Biopython code that builds the backbone (N, CA, C, O; Angstrom):
import numpy as np
from Bio.PDB.StructureBuilder import StructureBuilder

atoms = [
    (1, "MET", "N", (0.819, -1.188, 0.000)),
    (1, "MET", "CA", (0.000, 0.000, 0.000)),
    (1, "MET", "C", (0.855, 1.240, 0.000)),
    (1, "MET", "O", (0.318, 2.284, 0.370)),
    (2, "GLY", "N", (1.965, 1.253, -0.324)),
    (2, "GLY", "CA", (2.841, 2.414, -0.286)),
    (2, "GLY", "C", (4.242, 1.966, 0.039)),
    (2, "GLY", "O", (4.542, 0.776, 0.141)),
    (3, "ARG", "N", (5.064, 2.934, 0.192)),
    (3, "ARG", "CA", (6.441, 2.610, 0.534)),
    (3, "ARG", "C", (6.531, 2.078, 1.952)),
    (3, "ARG", "O", (5.872, 2.585, 2.860)),
    (4, "PRO", "N", (7.355, 1.047, 2.137)),
    (4, "PRO", "CA", (7.571, 0.603, 3.518)),
    (4, "PRO", "C", (8.398, 1.638, 4.260)),
    (4, "PRO", "O", (9.368, 2.176, 3.728)),
    (5, "THR", "N", (8.006, 1.904, 5.477)),
    (5, "THR", "CA", (8.736, 2.880, 6.270)),
    (5, "THR", "C", (9.907, 2.195, 6.962)),
    (5, "THR", "O", (9.825, 1.030, 7.351)),
    (6, "LYS", "N", (10.976, 2.928, 7.103)),
    (6, "LYS", "CA", (12.142, 2.395, 7.784)),
    (6, "LYS", "C", (11.867, 2.355, 9.274)),
    (6, "LYS", "O", (11.501, 3.357, 9.888)),
    (7, "ARG", "N", (12.049, 1.185, 9.835)),
    (7, "ARG", "CA", (11.797, 1.019, 11.264)),
    (7, "ARG", "C", (13.112, 1.033, 12.000)),
    (7, "ARG", "O", (14.033, 0.289, 11.663)),
    (8, "GLY", "N", (13.198, 1.870, 12.994)),
    (8, "GLY", "CA", (14.366, 1.896, 13.849)),
    (8, "GLY", "C", (15.426, 2.883, 13.391)),
    (8, "GLY", "O", (15.528, 3.219, 12.211)),
    (9, "SER", "N", (16.195, 3.326, 14.339)),
    (9, "SER", "CA", (17.304, 4.217, 14.036)),
    (9, "SER", "C", (18.397, 4.005, 15.066)),
    (9, "SER", "O", (18.133, 3.718, 16.234)),
    (10, "ILE", "N", (19.631, 4.154, 14.604)),
    (10, "ILE", "CA", (20.778, 3.950, 15.489)),
    (10, "ILE", "C", (20.825, 5.031, 16.561)),
    (10, "ILE", "O", (21.122, 4.745, 17.721)),
    (11, "SER", "N", (20.533, 6.276, 16.176)),
    (11, "SER", "CA", (20.602, 7.358, 17.165)),
    (11, "SER", "C", (19.538, 7.204, 18.249)),
    (11, "SER", "O", (19.805, 7.483, 19.418)),
    (12, "ALA", "N", (18.337, 6.763, 17.877)),
    (12, "ALA", "CA", (17.303, 6.522, 18.889)),
    (12, "ALA", "C", (17.707, 5.383, 19.815)),
    (12, "ALA", "O", (17.471, 5.438, 21.022)),
    (13, "ALA", "N", (18.319, 4.350, 19.239)),
    (13, "ALA", "CA", (18.764, 3.219, 20.054)),
    (13, "ALA", "C", (19.845, 3.645, 21.047)),
    (13, "ALA", "O", (19.826, 3.241, 22.210)),
    (14, "ILE", "N", (20.789, 4.468, 20.573)),
    (14, "ILE", "CA", (21.849, 4.954, 21.466)),
    (14, "ILE", "C", (21.247, 5.782, 22.598)),
    (14, "ILE", "O", (21.641, 5.636, 23.755)),
    (15, "GLY", "N", (20.302, 6.642, 22.268)),
    (15, "GLY", "CA", (19.654, 7.479, 23.281)),
    (15, "GLY", "C", (18.922, 6.657, 24.328)),
    (15, "GLY", "O", (19.058, 6.910, 25.525)),
    (16, "TRP", "N", (18.143, 5.671, 23.882)),
    (16, "TRP", "CA", (17.409, 4.827, 24.828)),
    (16, "TRP", "C", (18.354, 3.999, 25.689)),
    (16, "TRP", "O", (18.139, 3.861, 26.893)),
    (17, "MET", "N", (19.394, 3.451, 25.080)),
    (17, "MET", "CA", (20.349, 2.661, 25.863)),
    (17, "MET", "C", (21.040, 3.529, 26.914)),
    (17, "MET", "O", (21.222, 3.108, 28.056)),
    (18, "PHE", "N", (21.420, 4.736, 26.520)),
    (18, "PHE", "CA", (22.084, 5.633, 27.467)),
    (18, "PHE", "C", (21.158, 5.976, 28.622)),
    (18, "PHE", "O", (21.558, 5.887, 29.783)),
    (19, "LEU", "N", (19.929, 6.366, 28.318)),
    (19, "LEU", "CA", (18.977, 6.758, 29.354)),
    (19, "LEU", "C", (18.681, 5.594, 30.305)),
    (19, "LEU", "O", (18.716, 5.763, 31.524)),
    (20, "LEU", "N", (18.394, 4.427, 29.752)),
    (20, "LEU", "CA", (18.070, 3.287, 30.605)),
    (20, "LEU", "C", (19.286, 2.782, 31.376)),
    (20, "LEU", "O", (19.153, 2.298, 32.500)),
    (21, "GLU", "N", (20.461, 2.891, 30.781)),
    (21, "GLU", "CA", (21.675, 2.490, 31.497)),
    (21, "GLU", "C", (21.902, 3.394, 32.708)),
    (21, "GLU", "O", (22.317, 2.919, 33.766)),
    (22, "ILE", "N", (21.636, 4.677, 32.561)),
    (22, "ILE", "CA", (21.769, 5.614, 33.688)),
    (22, "ILE", "C", (20.729, 5.302, 34.763)),
    (22, "ILE", "O", (21.039, 5.338, 35.954)),
    (23, "LEU", "N", (19.499, 4.996, 34.352)),
    (23, "LEU", "CA", (18.438, 4.749, 35.319)),
    (23, "LEU", "C", (18.548, 3.383, 36.008)),
    (23, "LEU", "O", (18.136, 3.233, 37.158)),
    (24, "LEU", "N", (19.107, 2.384, 35.300)),
    (24, "LEU", "CA", (19.120, 1.016, 35.827)),
    (24, "LEU", "C", (20.519, 0.518, 36.176)),
    (24, "LEU", "O", (20.738, -0.690, 36.264)),
    (25, "PHE", "N", (21.464, 1.430, 36.374)),
    (25, "PHE", "CA", (22.841, 1.017, 36.648)),
    (25, "PHE", "C", (22.958, 0.200, 37.924)),
    (25, "PHE", "O", (23.901, -0.580, 38.062)),
    (26, "TRP", "N", (22.050, 0.350, 38.842)),
    (26, "TRP", "CA", (22.149, -0.286, 40.145)),
    (26, "TRP", "C", (21.731, -1.753, 40.114)),
    (26, "TRP", "O", (21.902, -2.457, 41.110)),
    (27, "ILE", "N", (21.183, -2.234, 38.991)),
    (27, "ILE", "CA", (20.868, -3.659, 38.850)),
    (27, "ILE", "C", (21.996, -4.268, 38.009)),
    (27, "ILE", "O", (22.026, -4.046, 36.798)),
    (28, "PRO", "N", (22.916, -5.020, 38.600)),
    (28, "PRO", "CA", (24.168, -5.373, 37.929)),
    (28, "PRO", "C", (24.057, -5.931, 36.513)),
    (28, "PRO", "O", (24.558, -5.278, 35.597)),
    (29, "PHE", "N", (23.463, -7.045, 36.268)),
    (29, "PHE", "CA", (23.412, -7.613, 34.922)),
    (29, "PHE", "C", (22.118, -7.259, 34.210)),
    (29, "PHE", "O", (22.114, -6.937, 33.022)),
    (30, "VAL", "N", (21.034, -7.323, 34.943)),
    (30, "VAL", "CA", (19.706, -7.156, 34.349)),
    (30, "VAL", "C", (19.485, -5.736, 33.844)),
    (30, "VAL", "O", (18.834, -5.549, 32.816)),
    (31, "GLY", "N", (20.008, -4.734, 34.540)),
    (31, "GLY", "CA", (19.825, -3.353, 34.099)),
    (31, "GLY", "C", (20.443, -3.098, 32.736)),
    (31, "GLY", "O", (19.824, -2.467, 31.879)),
    (32, "SER", "N", (21.651, -3.581, 32.531)),
    (32, "SER", "CA", (22.307, -3.425, 31.234)),
    (32, "SER", "C", (21.599, -4.241, 30.164)),
    (32, "SER", "O", (21.470, -3.795, 29.024)),
    (33, "PHE", "N", (21.139, -5.438, 30.526)),
    (33, "PHE", "CA", (20.414, -6.262, 29.561)),
    (33, "PHE", "C", (19.129, -5.582, 29.111)),
    (33, "PHE", "O", (18.814, -5.573, 27.921)),
    (34, "ILE", "N", (18.384, -5.013, 30.056)),
    (34, "ILE", "CA", (17.137, -4.315, 29.713)),
    (34, "ILE", "C", (17.424, -3.122, 28.813)),
    (34, "ILE", "O", (16.719, -2.903, 27.828)),
    (35, "ALA", "N", (18.448, -2.353, 29.143)),
    (35, "ALA", "CA", (18.815, -1.203, 28.315)),
    (35, "ALA", "C", (19.188, -1.656, 26.909)),
    (35, "ALA", "O", (18.781, -1.028, 25.931)),
    (36, "GLY", "N", (19.950, -2.728, 26.794)),
    (36, "GLY", "CA", (20.312, -3.250, 25.483)),
    (36, "GLY", "C", (19.126, -3.795, 24.725)),
    (36, "GLY", "O", (19.024, -3.607, 23.513)),
    (37, "PHE", "N", (18.223, -4.471, 25.424)),
    (37, "PHE", "CA", (17.036, -5.036, 24.776)),
    (37, "PHE", "C", (16.166, -3.936, 24.175)),
    (37, "PHE", "O", (15.756, -4.021, 23.017)),
    (38, "VAL", "N", (15.892, -2.916, 24.963)),
    (38, "VAL", "CA", (15.070, -1.800, 24.471)),
    (38, "VAL", "C", (15.782, -1.076, 23.323)),
    (38, "VAL", "O", (15.155, -0.723, 22.324)),
    (39, "GLY", "N", (17.086, -0.859, 23.472)),
    (39, "GLY", "CA", (17.842, -0.225, 22.403)),
    (39, "GLY", "C", (17.873, -1.063, 21.140)),
    (39, "GLY", "O", (17.800, -0.524, 20.036)),
    (40, "GLY", "N", (17.979, -2.371, 21.287)),
    (40, "GLY", "CA", (17.950, -3.269, 20.132)),
    (40, "GLY", "C", (16.616, -3.228, 19.415)),
    (40, "GLY", "O", (16.566, -3.276, 18.186)),
    (41, "ARG", "N", (15.537, -3.141, 20.172)),
    (41, "ARG", "CA", (14.208, -3.013, 19.557)),
    (41, "ARG", "C", (14.079, -1.688, 18.821)),
    (41, "ARG", "O", (13.508, -1.627, 17.732)),
    (42, "LYS", "N", (14.614, -0.625, 19.421)),
    (42, "LYS", "CA", (14.552, 0.696, 18.784)),
    (42, "LYS", "C", (15.439, 0.756, 17.541)),
    (42, "LYS", "O", (15.145, 1.506, 16.610)),
    (43, "ALA", "N", (16.525, -0.030, 17.515)),
    (43, "ALA", "CA", (17.439, -0.021, 16.376)),
    (43, "ALA", "C", (16.801, -0.638, 15.139)),
    (43, "ALA", "O", (17.102, -0.224, 14.020)),
    (44, "GLY", "N", (15.930, -1.614, 15.320)),
    (44, "GLY", "CA", (15.224, -2.189, 14.187)),
    (44, "GLY", "C", (15.748, -3.532, 13.724)),
    (44, "GLY", "O", (14.957, -4.360, 13.272)),
    (45, "ASP", "N", (17.020, -3.783, 13.812)),
    (45, "ASP", "CA", (17.577, -5.089, 13.470)),
    (45, "ASP", "C", (18.892, -5.298, 14.220)),
    (45, "ASP", "O", (19.390, -4.399, 14.897)),
    (46, "VAL", "N", (19.436, -6.494, 14.083)),
    (46, "VAL", "CA", (20.612, -6.852, 14.870)),
    (46, "VAL", "C", (21.834, -6.019, 14.471)),
    (46, "VAL", "O", (22.598, -5.596, 15.339)),
    (47, "GLY", "N", (22.024, -5.781, 13.187)),
    (47, "GLY", "CA", (23.184, -5.013, 12.740)),
    (47, "GLY", "C", (23.203, -3.610, 13.315)),
    (47, "GLY", "O", (24.228, -3.154, 13.823)),
    (48, "ASN", "N", (22.068, -2.924, 13.236)),
    (48, "ASN", "CA", (21.976, -1.580, 13.804)),
    (48, "ASN", "C", (22.120, -1.606, 15.322)),
    (48, "ASN", "O", (22.682, -0.680, 15.907)),
    (49, "ALA", "N", (21.617, -2.662, 15.961)),
    (49, "ALA", "CA", (21.721, -2.771, 17.416)),
    (49, "ALA", "C", (23.182, -2.915, 17.852)),
    (49, "ALA", "O", (23.605, -2.301, 18.832)),
    (50, "VAL", "N", (23.941, -3.722, 17.126)),
    (50, "VAL", "CA", (25.353, -3.905, 17.465)),
    (50, "VAL", "C", (26.121, -2.605, 17.238)),
    (50, "VAL", "O", (26.982, -2.245, 18.040)),
    (51, "ILE", "N", (25.815, -1.904, 16.154)),
    (51, "ILE", "CA", (26.455, -0.609, 15.900)),
    (51, "ILE", "C", (26.114, 0.375, 17.011)),
    (51, "ILE", "O", (26.977, 1.127, 17.465)),
    (52, "ALA", "N", (24.855, 0.371, 17.451)),
    (52, "ALA", "CA", (24.427, 1.296, 18.509)),
    (52, "ALA", "C", (25.122, 1.012, 19.830)),
    (52, "ALA", "O", (25.261, 1.918, 20.651)),
    (53, "VAL", "N", (25.558, -0.208, 20.056)),
    (53, "VAL", "CA", (26.290, -0.534, 21.286)),
    (53, "VAL", "C", (27.763, -0.181, 21.147)),
    (53, "VAL", "O", (28.346, 0.419, 22.051)),
    (54, "LEU", "N", (28.366, -0.545, 20.029)),
    (54, "LEU", "CA", (29.815, -0.416, 19.886)),
    (54, "LEU", "C", (30.275, 0.986, 19.493)),
    (54, "LEU", "O", (31.372, 1.396, 19.872)),
    (55, "LEU", "N", (29.467, 1.724, 18.746)),
    (55, "LEU", "CA", (29.874, 3.058, 18.302)),
    (55, "LEU", "C", (30.158, 4.009, 19.461)),
    (55, "LEU", "O", (31.208, 4.651, 19.453)),
    (56, "PRO", "N", (29.276, 4.135, 20.461)),
    (56, "PRO", "CA", (29.603, 5.025, 21.587)),
    (56, "PRO", "C", (30.845, 4.577, 22.353)),
    (56, "PRO", "O", (31.597, 5.412, 22.857)),
    (57, "MET", "N", (31.065, 3.273, 22.444)),
    (57, "MET", "CA", (32.238, 2.778, 23.162)),
    (57, "MET", "C", (33.520, 3.228, 22.457)),
    (57, "MET", "O", (34.462, 3.664, 23.119)),
    (58, "VAL", "N", (33.569, 3.131, 21.143)),
    (58, "VAL", "CA", (34.753, 3.542, 20.395)),
    (58, "VAL", "C", (34.930, 5.057, 20.456)),
    (58, "VAL", "O", (36.049, 5.546, 20.608)),
    (59, "VAL", "N", (33.831, 5.800, 20.337)),
    (59, "VAL", "CA", (33.904, 7.269, 20.379)),
    (59, "VAL", "C", (34.419, 7.744, 21.738)),
    (59, "VAL", "O", (35.240, 8.658, 21.801)),
    (60, "VAL", "N", (33.947, 7.135, 22.821)),
    (60, "VAL", "CA", (34.402, 7.524, 24.160)),
    (60, "VAL", "C", (35.894, 7.224, 24.327)),
    (60, "VAL", "O", (36.623, 8.023, 24.915)),
    (61, "ALA", "N", (36.348, 6.083, 23.816)),
    (61, "ALA", "CA", (37.764, 5.752, 23.923)),
    (61, "ALA", "C", (38.622, 6.751, 23.153)),
    (61, "ALA", "O", (39.677, 7.163, 23.636)),
    (62, "ILE", "N", (38.181, 7.141, 21.970)),
    (62, "ILE", "CA", (38.933, 8.125, 21.177)),
    (62, "ILE", "C", (38.950, 9.477, 21.881)),
    (62, "ILE", "O", (39.989, 10.134, 21.947)),
    (63, "LEU", "N", (37.800, 9.891, 22.406)),
    (63, "LEU", "CA", (37.751, 11.167, 23.123)),
    (63, "LEU", "C", (38.635, 11.163, 24.363)),
    (63, "LEU", "O", (39.305, 12.155, 24.651)),
    (64, "LEU", "N", (38.642, 10.055, 25.096)),
    (64, "LEU", "CA", (39.535, 9.959, 26.262)),
    (64, "LEU", "C", (40.996, 10.072, 25.845)),
    (64, "LEU", "O", (41.787, 10.736, 26.516)),
    (65, "GLY", "N", (41.354, 9.429, 24.746)),
    (65, "GLY", "CA", (42.724, 9.525, 24.262)),
    (65, "GLY", "C", (43.094, 10.938, 23.851)),
    (65, "GLY", "O", (44.188, 11.409, 24.164)),
    (66, "VAL", "N", (42.192, 11.622, 23.150)),
    (66, "VAL", "CA", (42.458, 13.001, 22.722)),
    (66, "VAL", "C", (42.546, 13.930, 23.926)),
    (66, "VAL", "O", (43.448, 14.764, 23.999)),
    (67, "LEU", "N", (41.628, 13.796, 24.861)),
    (67, "LEU", "CA", (41.652, 14.661, 26.041)),
    (67, "LEU", "C", (42.880, 14.402, 26.906)),
    (67, "LEU", "O", (43.481, 15.343, 27.426)),
    (68, "ALA", "N", (43.255, 13.143, 27.064)),
    (68, "ALA", "CA", (44.443, 12.841, 27.861)),
    (68, "ALA", "C", (45.697, 13.380, 27.184)),
    (68, "ALA", "O", (46.603, 13.870, 27.859)),
    (69, "THR", "N", (45.756, 13.296, 25.864)),
    (69, "THR", "CA", (46.903, 13.841, 25.141)),
    (69, "THR", "C", (46.974, 15.352, 25.282)),
    (69, "THR", "O", (48.056, 15.919, 25.430)),
    (70, "SER", "N", (45.815, 16.004, 25.237)),
    (70, "SER", "CA", (45.827, 17.461, 25.360)),
    (70, "SER", "C", (46.196, 17.913, 26.774)),
    (70, "SER", "O", (46.765, 18.990, 26.951)),
    (71, "LEU", "N", (45.881, 17.110, 27.762)),
    (71, "LEU", "CA", (46.237, 17.468, 29.129)),
    (71, "LEU", "C", (47.706, 17.186, 29.434)),
    (71, "LEU", "O", (48.369, 17.981, 30.099)),
    (72, "VAL", "N", (48.206, 16.066, 28.953)),
    (72, "VAL", "CA", (49.560, 15.658, 29.276)),
    (72, "VAL", "C", (50.559, 16.185, 28.252)),
    (72, "VAL", "O", (51.676, 16.561, 28.607)),
    (73, "GLY", "N", (50.162, 16.212, 26.992)),
    (73, "GLY", "CA", (51.052, 16.686, 25.942)),
    (73, "GLY", "C", (51.938, 15.605, 25.349)),
    (73, "GLY", "O", (52.771, 15.896, 24.491)),
    (74, "ILE", "N", (51.776, 14.374, 25.786)),
    (74, "ILE", "CA", (52.560, 13.257, 25.261)),
    (74, "ILE", "C", (51.586, 12.285, 24.599)),
    (74, "ILE", "O", (50.766, 11.678, 25.287)),
    (75, "PRO", "N", (51.660, 12.127, 23.279)),
    (75, "PRO", "CA", (50.685, 11.289, 22.574)),
    (75, "PRO", "C", (50.634, 9.848, 23.059)),
    (75, "PRO", "O", (49.563, 9.239, 23.066)),
    (76, "LEU", "N", (51.761, 9.296, 23.460)),
    (76, "LEU", "CA", (51.777, 7.903, 23.910)),
    (76, "LEU", "C", (50.943, 7.729, 25.181)),
    (76, "LEU", "O", (50.236, 6.732, 25.329)),
    (77, "VAL", "N", (51.022, 8.687, 26.087)),
    (77, "VAL", "CA", (50.214, 8.631, 27.314)),
    (77, "VAL", "C", (48.737, 8.733, 26.956)),
    (77, "VAL", "O", (47.910, 8.025, 27.530)),
    (78, "GLY", "N", (48.399, 9.607, 26.016)),
    (78, "GLY", "CA", (47.016, 9.736, 25.570)),
    (78, "GLY", "C", (46.502, 8.464, 24.932)),
    (78, "GLY", "O", (45.347, 8.088, 25.130)),
    (79, "ALA", "N", (47.356, 7.795, 24.163)),
    (79, "ALA", "CA", (46.947, 6.534, 23.532)),
    (79, "ALA", "C", (46.655, 5.473, 24.586)),
    (79, "ALA", "O", (45.677, 4.734, 24.473)),
    (80, "PHE", "N", (47.499, 5.397, 25.608)),
    (80, "PHE", "CA", (47.251, 4.418, 26.671)),
    (80, "PHE", "C", (46.006, 4.767, 27.485)),
    (80, "PHE", "O", (45.290, 3.870, 27.931)),
    (81, "ALA", "N", (45.743, 6.046, 27.681)),
    (81, "ALA", "CA", (44.522, 6.449, 28.388)),
    (81, "ALA", "C", (43.296, 6.082, 27.565)),
    (81, "ALA", "O", (42.298, 5.611, 28.110)),
    (82, "GLY", "N", (43.365, 6.293, 26.268)),
    (82, "GLY", "CA", (42.256, 5.903, 25.397)),
    (82, "GLY", "C", (42.044, 4.402, 25.397)),
    (82, "GLY", "O", (40.908, 3.930, 25.418)),
    (83, "LEU", "N", (43.148, 3.642, 25.372)),
    (83, "LEU", "CA", (43.045, 2.194, 25.415)),
    (83, "LEU", "C", (42.467, 1.725, 26.750)),
    (83, "LEU", "O", (41.677, 0.782, 26.798)),
    (84, "GLY", "N", (42.866, 2.388, 27.823)),
    (84, "GLY", "CA", (42.299, 2.050, 29.129)),
    (84, "GLY", "C", (40.808, 2.332, 29.184)),
    (84, "GLY", "O", (40.045, 1.536, 29.732)),
    (85, "GLY", "N", (40.387, 3.451, 28.626)),
    (85, "GLY", "CA", (38.959, 3.762, 28.568)),
    (85, "GLY", "C", (38.204, 2.774, 27.709)),
    (85, "GLY", "O", (37.081, 2.391, 28.038)),
    (86, "PHE", "N", (38.814, 2.353, 26.604)),
    (86, "PHE", "CA", (38.191, 1.352, 25.741)),
    (86, "PHE", "C", (38.026, 0.029, 26.468)),
    (86, "PHE", "O", (36.976, -0.605, 26.364)),
    (87, "MET", "N", (39.043, -0.398, 27.202)),
    (87, "MET", "CA", (38.963, -1.656, 27.939)),
    (87, "MET", "C", (37.932, -1.587, 29.066)),
    (87, "MET", "O", (37.222, -2.558, 29.326)),
    (88, "PHE", "N", (37.858, -0.436, 29.731)),
    (88, "PHE", "CA", (36.851, -0.266, 30.774)),
    (88, "PHE", "C", (35.451, -0.376, 30.175)),
    (88, "PHE", "O", (34.584, -1.051, 30.732)),
    (89, "ALA", "N", (35.234, 0.282, 29.049)),
    (89, "ALA", "CA", (33.925, 0.224, 28.394)),
    (89, "ALA", "C", (33.647, -1.175, 27.862)),
    (89, "ALA", "O", (32.511, -1.644, 27.926)),
    (90, "ALA", "N", (34.673, -1.850, 27.337)),
    (90, "ALA", "CA", (34.485, -3.184, 26.768)),
    (90, "ALA", "C", (34.101, -4.204, 27.834)),
    (90, "ALA", "O", (33.328, -5.121, 27.559)),
    (91, "THR", "N", (34.625, -4.056, 29.035)),
    (91, "THR", "CA", (34.254, -5.000, 30.091)),
    (91, "THR", "C", (32.826, -4.780, 30.566)),
    (91, "THR", "O", (32.202, -5.692, 31.108)),
    (92, "HIS", "N", (32.314, -3.594, 30.370)),
    (92, "HIS", "CA", (30.970, -3.265, 30.830)),
    (92, "HIS", "C", (29.904, -3.542, 29.765)),
    (92, "HIS", "O", (28.718, -3.600, 30.090)),
    (93, "VAL", "N", (30.294, -3.708, 28.535)),
    (93, "VAL", "CA", (29.346, -3.734, 27.434)),
    (93, "VAL", "C", (28.741, -5.121, 27.176)),
    (93, "VAL", "O", (27.819, -5.229, 26.368)),
    (94, "GLY", "N", (29.218, -6.172, 27.822)),
    (94, "GLY", "CA", (28.735, -7.528, 27.572)),
    (94, "GLY", "C", (27.229, -7.694, 27.678)),
    (94, "GLY", "O", (26.594, -8.073, 26.694)),
    (95, "PRO", "N", (26.631, -7.424, 28.839)),
    (95, "PRO", "CA", (25.176, -7.585, 28.956)),
    (95, "PRO", "C", (24.403, -6.636, 28.042)),
    (95, "PRO", "O", (23.325, -6.980, 27.557)),
    (96, "LEU", "N", (24.947, -5.451, 27.808)),
    (96, "LEU", "CA", (24.294, -4.490, 26.930)),
    (96, "LEU", "C", (24.266, -5.022, 25.499)),
    (96, "LEU", "O", (23.249, -4.910, 24.814)),
    (97, "LEU", "N", (25.372, -5.595, 25.049)),
    (97, "LEU", "CA", (25.443, -6.158, 23.706)),
    (97, "LEU", "C", (24.536, -7.371, 23.574)),
    (97, "LEU", "O", (23.851, -7.528, 22.563)),
    (98, "PHE", "N", (24.525, -8.228, 24.583)),
    (98, "PHE", "CA", (23.650, -9.401, 24.564)),
    (98, "PHE", "C", (22.182, -8.989, 24.488)),
    (98, "PHE", "O", (21.414, -9.560, 23.713)),
    (99, "GLY", "N", (21.792, -7.996, 25.292)),
    (99, "GLY", "CA", (20.416, -7.509, 25.252)),
    (99, "GLY", "C", (20.077, -6.871, 23.916)),
    (99, "GLY", "O", (18.960, -7.026, 23.422)),
    (100, "ALA", "N", (21.031, -6.152, 23.322)),
    (100, "ALA", "CA", (20.782, -5.511, 22.030)),
    (100, "ALA", "C", (20.588, -6.552, 20.935)),
    (100, "ALA", "O", (19.742, -6.373, 20.058)),
    (101, "ILE", "N", (21.352, -7.626, 20.974)),
    (101, "ILE", "CA", (21.194, -8.678, 19.972)),
    (101, "ILE", "C", (19.839, -9.352, 20.123)),
    (101, "ILE", "O", (19.143, -9.573, 19.133)),
    (102, "VAL", "N", (19.459, -9.679, 21.354)),
    (102, "VAL", "CA", (18.150, -10.297, 21.587)),
    (102, "VAL", "C", (17.030, -9.341, 21.184)),
    (102, "VAL", "O", (16.055, -9.760, 20.561)),
    (103, "GLY", "N", (17.161, -8.064, 21.534)),
    (103, "GLY", "CA", (16.150, -7.086, 21.153)),
    (103, "GLY", "C", (16.066, -6.893, 19.653)),
    (103, "GLY", "O", (14.973, -6.729, 19.112)),
    (104, "GLY", "N", (17.209, -6.909, 18.968)),
    (104, "GLY", "CA", (17.200, -6.786, 17.515)),
    (104, "GLY", "C", (16.586, -7.992, 16.827)),
    (104, "GLY", "O", (15.978, -7.863, 15.764)),
    (105, "LEU", "N", (16.742, -9.161, 17.425)),
    (105, "LEU", "CA", (16.149, -10.374, 16.852)),
    (105, "LEU", "C", (14.641, -10.438, 17.044)),
    (105, "LEU", "O", (13.950, -11.095, 16.265)),
    (106, "THR", "N", (14.122, -9.771, 18.061)),
    (106, "THR", "CA", (12.694, -9.873, 18.355)),
    (106, "THR", "C", (11.864, -8.796, 17.682)),
    (106, "THR", "O", (10.657, -8.721, 17.913)),
    (107, "VAL", "N", (12.481, -7.956, 16.850)),
    (107, "VAL", "CA", (11.747, -6.897, 16.166)),
    (107, "VAL", "C", (10.860, -7.530, 15.098)),
    (107, "VAL", "O", (11.314, -8.367, 14.318)),
    (108, "ASP", "N", (9.600, -7.126, 15.070)),
    (108, "ASP", "CA", (8.662, -7.602, 14.052)),
    (108, "ASP", "C", (8.951, -6.878, 12.754)),
    (108, "ASP", "O", (8.890, -5.650, 12.705)),
    (109, "LYS", "N", (9.262, -7.613, 11.711)),
    (109, "LYS", "CA", (9.602, -7.018, 10.418)),
    (109, "LYS", "C", (8.376, -6.545, 9.647)),
    (109, "LYS", "O", (8.520, -5.786, 8.689)),
    (110, "GLY", "N", (7.207, -6.956, 10.023)),
    (110, "GLY", "CA", (5.974, -6.473, 9.388)),
    (110, "GLY", "C", (5.685, -7.117, 8.046)),
    (110, "GLY", "O", (4.820, -6.626, 7.321)),
    (111, "GLY", "N", (6.354, -8.172, 7.688)),
    (111, "GLY", "CA", (6.111, -8.849, 6.405)),
    (111, "GLY", "C", (5.364, -10.135, 6.591)),
    (111, "GLY", "O", (5.023, -10.515, 7.712)),
    (112, "THR", "N", (5.105, -10.814, 5.481)),
    (112, "THR", "CA", (4.416, -12.091, 5.578)),
    (112, "THR", "C", (5.363, -13.233, 5.318)),
    (112, "THR", "O", (4.955, -14.394, 5.357)),
]
sb = StructureBuilder()
sb.init_structure("model")
sb.init_model(0)
sb.init_chain("A")
sb.init_seg("    ")
for serial, (resi, resn, name, xyz) in enumerate(atoms, 1):
    if name == "N":
        sb.init_residue(resn, " ", resi, " ")
    sb.init_atom(name, np.array(xyz, "f"), 0.0, 1.0, " ", f" {name:<3s}", serial, name[0])
structure = sb.get_structure()
């Protein structure tokens, strides 16, 4: 009956995951899973859900590296600070990524 509308967006998924992660941080595994699940549903499919989880993690690591370099003035120290921020984020992202994949898989595609 017309053009199919695009369901989901990466930016909406990132926003929902961020908001729910802030609100549910006190529930160790389940809070991150819920945030990822809702974000995965908002993303529309699994590929967009994975991008919505990993993109902020990489951006934060790069920003930490740039800011640390600008404060210290030694690029190698900034690179290690960025890597440390990336590793910190990577250890925290497991339940969020799992929830995003499950949420992306449960999206109704609207077809027959």
